[in-house]
C-alpha positions in Angstrom: 45.4 89.8 -103.7 44.6 93.2 -104.9 47.1 95.5 -106.6 47.1 97.7 -103.5 47.9 94.8 -101.3 50.7 93.8 -103.7 52.2 97.2 -103.5 52.0 97.2 -99.7 53.6 93.8 -99.5 56.3 94.8 -101.8 56.9 97.9 -99.7 57.1 95.9 -96.5 59.5 93.5 -98.1 61.7 96.4 -99.3 61.6 98.0 -95.8 62.5 94.7 -94.2 65.3 94.2 -96.7 66.6 97.7 -95.9 66.4 97.0 -92.2 68.3 93.7 -92.7 70.9 95.6 -94.6 71.2 98.2 -91.9 71.6 95.4 -89.3 74.4 93.8 -91.4 76.1 97.2 -91.8 75.9 97.8 -88.0 77.2 94.3 -87.3 80.1 94.9 -89.7 80.9 98.2 -88.0 80.9 96.5 -84.6 83.2 93.7 -85.9 85.5 96.2 -87.4 85.6 98.2 -84.2 86.3 95.1 -82.2 89.0 94.1 -84.6 90.6 97.5 -84.5 90.5 97.4 -80.7 92.1 93.9 -80.7 94.8 95.1 -83.1 95.3 98.2 -81.1 95.8 96.3 -77.9 98.1 93.8 -79.7 100.2 96.7 -81.1 100.4 98.3 -77.6 101.4 95.0 -76.1 104.0 94.3 -78.7 105.4 97.8 -78.4 105.5 97.5 -74.6 107.3 94.2 -74.9 109.7 95.7 -77.4 110.5 98.6 -75.0 110.9 96.3 -72.1 113.1 94.0 -74.1 115.2 96.9 -75.3 115.4 98.2 -71.8 116.5 94.9 -70.4 119.0 94.5 -73.2 120.4 97.9 -72.6 120.6 97.2 -68.9 122.4 93.9 -69.7 124.7 95.7 -72.1 125.5 98.3 -69.4 126.3 95.7 -66.9 128.5 93.9 -69.4 130.1 97.1 -70.4 130.8 98.0 -66.8 132.4 94.6 -66.3 134.6 94.9 -69.4 135.6 98.4 -68.3 136.6 97.0 -64.9 138.5 94.0 -66.1 139.2 93.4 -69.8 140.5 90.3 -71.4 143.9 92.0 -71.8 144.0 93.5 -68.3 147.2 92.8 -66.4 146.6 90.2 -63.7 149.3 90.1 -61.0 147.9 86.8 -59.9 144.7 84.8 -60.5 142.4 82.9 -58.2 141.2 79.6 -59.8 137.6 80.0 -58.5 137.4 83.7 -59.7 135.2 84.5 -56.7 137.0 87.6 -55.6 138.8 90.2 -57.8 140.6 93.3 -56.6 141.2 95.9 -59.3 143.5 98.8 -58.7 143.7 101.9 -61.0 147.2 103.2 -60.4 149.8 105.9 -61.2 153.4 104.9 -60.9 154.4 108.4 -60.0 151.6 108.8 -57.4 153.0 108.9 -53.8 149.9 107.4 -52.4 150.1 104.5 -54.8 153.7 104.0 -53.7 152.5 103.9 -50.1 149.9 101.3 -50.9 152.3 99.2 -52.9 153.8 97.2 -50.0 150.2 96.7 -48.6 149.1 95.3 -51.9 152.2 93.1 -52.1 151.4 91.7 -48.6 147.8 91.1 -49.5 149.0 89.2 -52.6 151.0 86.9 -50.4 148.3 86.4 -47.8 145.5 85.8 -50.4 147.5 83.9 -53.0 145.2 81.5 -54.8 142.2 83.1 -53.3 142.0 86.6 -54.8 142.7 87.8 -58.3 144.7 91.0 -58.4 144.4 93.2 -61.4 146.5 96.4 -62.2 145.1 99.1 -64.5 147.0 102.2 -65.7 145.6 105.6 -64.7 148.4 108.1 -65.1 147.5 111.6 -63.7 148.1 114.4 -66.2 149.9 116.6 -63.6 152.5 113.9 -63.0 155.2 114.6 -65.5 156.5 111.0 -65.9 153.5 109.0 -65.0 152.5 108.2 -68.6 156.1 107.4 -69.5 156.3 105.0 -66.6 153.1 103.3 -67.7 154.5 103.0 -71.3 157.7 101.5 -69.9 155.8 98.9 -67.9 153.5 98.1 -70.8 156.6 97.7 -73.1 158.1 95.3 -70.6 154.8 93.4 -70.5 155.4 92.5 -74.2 158.3 90.4 -73.0 156.4 88.8 -70.1 157.9 91.2 -67.5 154.9 93.3 -66.4 155.1 92.3 -62.8 158.9 92.8 -62.6 158.7 96.3 -64.1 155.6 97.2 -62.1 157.5 96.4 -58.9 160.7 98.2 -60.1 158.7 101.4 -60.7 157.5 101.5 -57.1 160.8 100.4 -55.6 162.6 103.3 -57.4 159.8 105.9 -57.3 161.6 108.4 -55.2 164.5 108.4 -57.7 162.6 109.7 -60.7 159.2 110.9 -59.5 158.1 114.5 -59.0 160.7 115.8 -61.5 159.9 117.9 -64.5 162.5 116.1 -66.7 161.8 113.0 -68.8 162.8 109.8 -67.0 163.1 107.8 -70.3 166.8 106.9 -69.6 166.0 105.7 -66.1 163.2 103.5 -67.4 165.4 102.1 -70.1 167.9 101.3 -67.5 165.3 99.3 -65.5 164.4 97.4 -68.7 168.1 96.6 -69.3 168.5 95.4 -65.7 165.6 93.0 -66.2 167.5 91.5 -69.1 165.0 92.5 -71.7 165.6 92.6 -75.5 166.3 96.3 -75.6 165.7 96.7 -79.3 162.2 95.2 -78.8 161.6 97.2 -75.7 162.7 100.5 -77.3 160.3 99.8 -80.2 157.4 99.0 -77.9 158.1 102.0 -75.7 157.8 104.4 -78.7 155.0 102.5 -80.4 151.7 104.6 -80.5 149.9 101.3 -79.8 151.6 101.2 -76.3 150.3 104.6 -75.4 146.9 103.7 -76.8 146.8 100.7 -74.5 147.6 102.9 -71.5 145.0 105.4 -72.5 142.4 102.7 -72.9 142.9 101.8 -69.2 142.6 105.4 -68.2 139.4 105.8 -70.3 137.9 102.8 -68.6 138.8 104.3 -65.2 137.1 107.6 -66.1 134.0 105.8 -67.2 133.9 104.0 -63.9 134.2 107.3 -62.0 137.9 107.1 -61.1 139.2 110.6 -60.2 142.4 109.9 -58.4 144.8 107.1 -57.5 145.0 104.6 -56.1 141.3 103.6 -56.7 140.3 100.1 -55.7 137.3 98.0 -56.8 136.6 94.8 -54.9 134.2 92.6 -56.9 133.1 95.6 -58.8 132.4 97.8 -55.8 134.6 100.8 -55.1 136.3 100.6 -51.7 138.4 103.1 -49.8 140.5 101.1 -47.2 142.3 103.4 -44.8 144.6 100.7 -43.4 145.7 97.1 -44.2 143.3 95.9 -41.6 140.3 97.5 -43.4 141.6 96.1 -46.6 141.8 92.6 -45.2 138.4 92.9 -43.6 136.9 93.8 -46.9 138.5 90.9 -48.7 137.6 88.5 -46.0 134.0 89.6 -46.2 134.0 89.1 -50.0 135.5 85.7 -49.6 132.9 84.7 -47.0 130.0 86.1 -49.0 
């Protein structure tokens, strides 16, 4: 083979080698592009799953929060149904005339649905009612000695004696506690304890978070209801029990 042919062969080999290198580079570029695409898709999927999971978690937290705001572990239960199927929650104000009017209705419902419905009482003293917060503190102080229900009932039974007056009813409330045979030193301490007021305010804050604006406000199995008569009340409860 002549020197000219040798040079041409060498040139062809060099060109072929350059082409092969170009093909390898192009292949690497394609592989990198595919890899980046796969990674990108993976990142998007993971991010989407993260967002969905966070959203689901936040939704679950919201539901759980709503439930805890409605009935907390330390909420006062006037009576409890073993199956826990139906729960009636009332946000109330002991000085509220409407609450006083509903009181005998609720008491009758408690008798009629004993063992079938859980009844929960939550404090929601209205700021414009001078003694409402004091009344709630008095009932909460009595609850420390296991007399929540007795003081709760006494407040409504005597409402006309102390409500709608612009003077403190502390002495009247203390008299109720004494009539119930409570340890007065312990009751006095609890009545003046900031923790007692904080407990009342926690109920009120829960009510506000749930959209409570006035009293009484009733929630039946988490749904706000506005019964205008005892018959409507019973119909709503019967429907909940049958559901």
